[in-house]
C-alpha positions in Angstrom: 22.8 179.6 -107.6 23.8 182.6 -109.6 21.2 185.5 -109.8 22.4 188.5 -111.8 20.4 191.7 -112.3 18.7 192.4 -115.6 21.1 193.6 -118.4 20.2 196.5 -120.7 22.3 196.4 -123.9 20.0 197.7 -126.6 18.0 200.9 -127.1 14.2 200.7 -126.9 13.9 202.4 -130.3 15.8 199.6 -132.0 13.6 197.0 -130.4 10.6 198.8 -131.7 12.0 198.9 -135.2 12.7 195.2 -135.2 9.0 194.5 -134.5 8.5 195.1 -138.2 11.3 192.8 -139.4 10.6 189.1 -140.0 13.2 186.5 -139.0 13.0 185.1 -142.5 14.1 188.4 -143.8 17.2 188.2 -141.6 17.6 184.7 -142.9 18.2 186.1 -146.3 21.1 188.1 -144.9 22.7 186.1 -142.1 23.8 182.5 -141.8 24.1 182.4 -138.0 22.1 183.2 -134.9 19.1 181.1 -135.8 17.9 178.6 -133.2 17.2 174.9 -134.0 13.8 174.8 -135.9 12.8 172.0 -133.6 12.0 174.7 -131.0 8.6 175.8 -132.2 5.7 177.9 -130.9 2.9 176.1 -129.2 0.3 177.7 -131.4 0.2 179.7 -134.7 0.4 183.4 -135.4 2.9 184.4 -132.8 5.5 187.1 -132.8 8.0 187.9 -130.1 10.5 190.7 -130.1 12.5 191.9 -127.1 15.7 191.7 -125.1 16.7 188.4 -123.5 16.6 187.6 -119.9 18.5 184.3 -119.7 17.8 181.3 -117.4 19.7 178.1 -116.9 18.2 175.4 -114.8 19.0 171.7 -114.1 16.7 168.9 -115.0 14.6 168.7 -111.8 14.8 172.1 -110.2 12.5 174.9 -111.4 13.1 177.3 -108.4 14.7 180.0 -110.6 12.0 179.6 -113.2 9.8 181.3 -110.6 12.4 183.8 -109.4 13.2 185.0 -112.9 9.7 186.6 -113.1 10.8 189.1 -110.4 13.8 190.1 -112.6 12.3 190.3 -116.0 10.6 193.5 -117.0 7.8 194.3 -119.4 8.8 193.5 -123.0 11.5 191.0 -122.1 11.9 187.5 -123.5 12.8 184.8 -121.1 15.2 182.3 -122.7 15.6 179.0 -120.9 18.6 176.6 -121.2 17.5 173.2 -119.9 21.0 171.8 -120.2 19.8 169.0 -122.5 16.8 167.8 -120.6 13.7 167.2 -122.6 11.7 165.1 -120.2 10.8 167.5 -117.4 8.6 170.4 -118.2 9.8 173.6 -116.4 7.1 175.9 -117.8 3.3 175.6 -117.5 0.1 177.4 -116.8 1.1 179.2 -113.6 4.5 180.4 -114.8 2.8 181.6 -118.0 0.2 183.5 -116.0 2.9 185.0 -113.8 4.9 186.1 -116.9 1.9 187.5 -118.6 0.9 189.6 -115.5 4.5 190.8 -115.4 4.3 192.0 -119.0 6.9 189.6 -120.3 6.8 189.4 -124.1 7.3 185.6 -124.4 9.4 182.6 -123.4 11.7 180.3 -125.4 12.5 177.0 -123.7 15.1 174.5 -125.1 13.2 171.7 -123.5 9.7 170.6 -122.5 6.6 172.6 -121.4 3.2 171.5 -120.1 -0.3 172.9 -119.8 -0.3 173.7 -123.5 -4.1 174.3 -123.9 -4.1 176.8 -121.0 -1.1 178.6 -122.5 -2.8 178.8 -125.8 -5.9 180.2 -124.2 -3.8 183.0 -122.6 -2.3 183.7 -126.0 1.1 184.1 -124.4 3.9 183.2 -126.8 5.8 180.2 -125.7 8.4 178.3 -127.8 9.5 174.8 -126.8 11.2 171.7 -128.1 8.6 169.3 -126.8 5.6 168.7 -124.4 5.6 166.6 -121.2 3.4 165.8 -118.3 6.4 165.1 -116.1 7.3 168.4 -114.4 10.2 169.9 -112.5 10.0 170.5 -108.7 10.9 173.4 -106.4 14.1 172.0 -104.9 16.3 175.0 -104.4 19.4 173.2 -105.8 20.9 175.1 -108.6 20.4 177.4 -111.6 21.6 180.7 -113.1 19.8 183.9 -114.1 21.3 186.4 -116.6 24.4 184.4 -117.5 25.4 183.2 -121.0 23.3 180.2 -122.1 22.9 177.8 -125.0 19.4 177.7 -126.5 18.6 175.9 -129.7 22.3 175.7 -130.6 22.9 179.4 -130.2 24.7 181.2 -127.5 22.4 183.8 -125.9 23.8 186.6 -123.8 21.6 188.6 -121.4 20.3 191.6 -123.2 20.6 190.1 -126.7 17.7 190.9 -129.0 15.3 188.1 -129.8 13.2 188.3 -132.9 10.8 185.3 -133.4 7.6 184.4 -135.3 6.0 181.3 -136.7 9.0 180.7 -138.9 11.7 180.7 -136.3 13.9 182.5 -133.8 17.0 184.6 -134.4 19.3 186.0 -131.8 20.8 189.4 -132.6 23.8 190.8 -130.6 22.9 194.4 -129.7 26.2 195.7 -131.2 25.1 194.3 -134.6 21.5 195.4 -134.5 21.9 199.0 -135.7 23.9 197.8 -138.7 21.5 195.0 -139.6 18.3 197.1 -139.3 18.6 199.3 -142.4 19.7 196.3 -144.6 16.8 194.2 -143.3 14.3 197.0 -143.8 15.5 197.4 -147.4 15.3 193.7 -148.1 11.8 193.5 -146.7 10.6 196.5 -148.7 11.8 194.7 -151.9 9.1 192.1 -151.5 6.2 194.2 -152.5 7.6 195.1 -156.0 8.6 191.4 -156.5 5.1 190.3 -155.8 3.7 192.8 -158.2 6.0 191.6 -161.0 5.1 188.0 -160.4 1.4 188.9 -160.6 2.3 190.5 -164.0 3.6 187.1 -165.2 7.3 188.0 -165.1 9.3 184.8 -164.4 10.9 184.7 -160.9 14.3 183.7 -162.3 14.3 186.9 -164.3 13.3 189.1 -161.4 15.8 187.6 -158.9 18.7 187.4 -161.3 18.9 183.6 -161.2 18.4 183.5 -164.9 21.6 185.6 -165.5 23.5 183.4 -163.0 22.5 180.2 -164.9 23.5 181.9 -168.2 27.0 182.7 -166.7 27.3 179.0 -165.5 26.4 177.7 -168.9 29.0 180.0 -170.6 31.7 178.7 -168.3 30.9 175.0 -169.0 
């Protein structure tokens, strides 16, 4: 087993700023860092923003899924690499309750979870690929905490910033967060004026510039 300490790589003020940024806003600006959309929240109206504590566990052994709760701090997001397993649920009611009591912001599991009704009742944000009644066991065999992992097709490093809501999950390297933030804020602030123009009856293609692009294409043909 590999158990590394928690990694701090992003300022708390930046994390707070990203609480107001939607993943879809970043999706207008970036082409990478977005997890597989098959990893979905268990219920609607969720939002998770925080630094990643990473966890890699084999198919049957969930020992470190319990231990990681001792390492994660309030506001962290636990990101779980299940190494391709989608049959055995490593996360359920008791792990959720332990995480909630610890102040963890949420969990993202590239695999299966169980006890979905209990998790929803706790209103603890959990993202997963699927649901299963077949669970992992405490075997003490293998696993890693705070090492690089793969989750939803994205490499996640300990301390990366996770921004997630109902529309998806994006992973932001801390060294890029400060540069991305003002651009994302400006992009999001544009939405209000666009809505107002649409309500005034102005065509979207005219507002967005698509009309001019079409005209340019026609002139080239």
